[in-house]
C-alpha positions as CSV (number, residue, x, y, z in Angstrom):
1,M,57.0,-23.1,-90.2
2,K,58.2,-20.9,-87.4
3,G,55.8,-18.8,-85.4
4,H,53.7,-18.6,-82.3
5,W,50.2,-17.8,-81.3
6,I,48.6,-15.9,-78.4
7,E,45.0,-16.0,-77.3
8,D,43.5,-12.6,-76.3
9,R,40.6,-11.9,-74.0
10,S,38.0,-11.9,-76.8
11,G,38.9,-15.5,-77.6
12,R,40.8,-14.5,-80.8
13,W,44.1,-16.0,-81.5
14,L,47.1,-14.0,-82.9
15,I,49.2,-16.3,-85.0
16,T,52.6,-15.0,-86.2
17,V,54.8,-16.6,-88.8
18,T,58.2,-15.8,-90.0
19,D,57.8,-15.9,-93.8
20,F,55.4,-14.5,-96.3
21,Q,54.8,-17.8,-98.1
22,T,53.5,-19.4,-94.9
23,R,51.4,-16.4,-94.1
24,S,49.8,-16.4,-97.6
25,R,49.1,-20.2,-97.4
26,L,47.4,-19.9,-94.0
27,L,45.3,-16.9,-95.1
28,H,44.2,-18.8,-98.2
29,S,43.5,-22.2,-96.7
30,G,42.7,-21.4,-93.1
31,I,43.2,-24.0,-90.3
32,S,41.1,-27.0,-89.2
33,P,41.8,-28.0,-85.6
34,R,39.8,-31.0,-84.6
35,G,38.4,-31.1,-88.1
36,I,36.5,-27.8,-87.7
37,A,37.5,-25.4,-90.5
38,H,38.3,-21.8,-89.5
39,S,39.2,-19.0,-91.9
40,L,42.0,-16.6,-90.9
41,V,42.0,-12.8,-91.2
42,R,45.0,-10.4,-91.2
43,H,45.4,-8.6,-87.9
44,D,45.1,-5.1,-89.4
45,E,41.9,-6.1,-91.2
46,L,40.5,-7.4,-87.9
47,L,41.4,-4.1,-86.1
48,L,39.8,-2.1,-88.9
49,G,36.6,-4.1,-88.6
50,D,36.5,-3.5,-84.9
51,Y,37.0,0.2,-85.4
52,R,34.2,0.4,-88.0
53,L,31.9,-1.4,-85.5
54,H,32.9,1.1,-82.8
55,L,32.1,4.0,-85.2
56,R,28.7,2.5,-86.1
57,R,27.8,2.0,-82.4
58,A,28.9,5.6,-81.6
59,L,26.8,7.0,-84.4
60,V,23.7,5.0,-83.3
61,R,24.3,6.2,-79.7
62,R,24.5,9.8,-80.9
63,H,21.3,9.5,-82.9
64,M,19.5,8.0,-80.0
65,L,20.7,10.8,-77.7
66,Q,19.6,13.4,-80.3
67,A,16.2,11.7,-80.6
68,L,15.8,11.9,-76.8
69,G,16.7,15.5,-76.8
70,A,19.9,15.0,-74.8
71,E,23.1,16.8,-75.6
72,P,26.0,14.5,-76.7
73,T,29.0,14.6,-74.5
74,E,32.6,14.8,-75.7
75,E,32.8,11.0,-75.4
76,D,30.0,10.8,-78.0
């Protein structure tokens, strides 16, 4: 298996592999460093999940501001 991994600031690891079969096998079985099982998620699914969380938080913020009678800014 050829590939490499990079840890980002959130403690997540980005693992890249060169072939589809290896990728499928890793996604299906996960990894178990030091005997602790970890499931793996495709990077695009992870980003989509982060974006959905951002949208939920933005909506909650907007509702809170409206309940307080504040005008939402362009950022909201």
